[in-house]
Every structure is written in structure tokens, then in C-alpha cells.
N, C-alpha and C positions, 0 to 999 in steps of 0.2 A: 240275784241275779247269774244265770250260767255263763260261763265265759266260752268264748269260740275257739277251740282247736284249730291249730294250723296242721295242715297235711304234708305230708312226707317232703314233698317237692318244695313248699314254701318255706319248711325248715332247712333244708340244704341251701337255699338260697339264701336265708337268714346268716347261715354259718358261714358262708364265702366271705360275708362281712364282718365277722367277728372271729379274727385271728385267734388261734390257740384254743377254742371253742369245740367241744366235740359234740355228738349225740344224734338224734334223729327225734321224730314226733313222739317218744314216749319219756324225754328229758335231754336236756342241756347240761354239761358237765365241764370243768376244769379244774386243774390243778395249777394254782397261783404259787411260784416257789421266789421267797424273798431270801434276802441276804442273813436273816436271823431271824429268832422268834419275835424278837421287839418290834420289828417292821413288819411282820405277819400279823401281830395284833393291833397295831396301829392301822394298817390297811383295814380290818374288821371294824374297828370303831370308829374309824373317819367314813365308812359305808353306812353307818348304822341310820342317820339322819335322813339320809336318802332313800335308803330301803324303809323306814318307817313311813315316810311321804308318799310313797308309792303303794304303800300298803300292801305289799307284795314280799315276802319274806323268803330266802333262798334256805336250802337244806346246805349248813357248811358245816365243817370241822377244822380244827386247826392240831397239829403234829409238829412242833418245832418250828419250821423256815416253812411249811407247806400249809396253803389253807385249799383244801378239796369243797368245791362248790358243786351243787347239783340243783338245776332248777325246774320245776313242773308248776302247772296251776290246778290245786285240786278241785277248784270248780269244773273243770274241764276235764274231769277224770282222770286227773295225773297225766295229763299231755302237754305238749308246749304251746303257748299263747304268745300273742304279741306281746304281753307284759313280761313274760320269759325273754325274749329277743331284747326287748327295752331295757331290763333290768341287767341282762350280760352285757351290754355295751355300756351300761353307767358303771358296774364293777371293774370291768377292764379298765375303764378311764380312771376311777380311783385309785386303781392297783399301780398305774404308771408312776405314781409320785413316790411308792414306794419300792419299787424295783431295784434291783442291783446296778451299780453301774460299772465301769470298765476297773475303778479300784477297787470294786468289792470282791470278795471270793465268798464262795460257798463250799460245802461238801456235797459231794455227788457220788453215790457208791463206795463211799469209803475214801476217796481222794480227792485231796483240795484243789480247784481249778479255778480259772476264770471265768468270769459268767458272761463276758461280752468279748 
């Protein structure tokens, strides 16, 4: 069954409800920045069951404390569908549990800085 792609205006409306996400009808993307590698990996591992239940898998990669995510639906010609929007919300919710707090510090651009 072919998934129904969302139009550009529907994706823009969806992005309004997904802070931190960017993109358009051809894909949603977000970089999640964690305090360290362990938290980045913990986020990815904690997401696996929910991703598998949805049978909708992201393109994602990890470099140290950063997890880069790109969402499209292959059955819709690599366009954004409601499944991508729902998965974006799910991933954002999971990430919250692993995000830095005021006591955490990250290295950004070669400088250590407070995250909040």
C-alpha cells in the first residue's frame, strides 16, 4: 500500500508543533545534541522498540554527542507522510529524557559552555 505524502503546507503546519525539527515535503530533519556519547547512544537504544512498533525506521547517524535524524517515507516516494510527523514527535519525547540539564556542560565549537 502506498503511503499518502503530505503537501508542503501540511508539513509546515506540522513543523510548528515539532520544536527543533526542520524541513519540508521532501524530509524532516533534526540534530539532537546530548551531554555526551553515552546519552546519545542511550537515546538511540531507548527509541528502538517504539520505532520497531511503528515499523517506520529513521535514517540516523551518531557522532559523539550528536544524533542526526532524517525522516521520509519510502512508500511515498521519499516524501513526508503522517508517519514521519508522528515518529518525529515520538523521537523528540524520548530525547527529552536524555537531554542535558543545567548542571551538564557540552563542548560546542571548541568551547565548553552551559547547556541551559
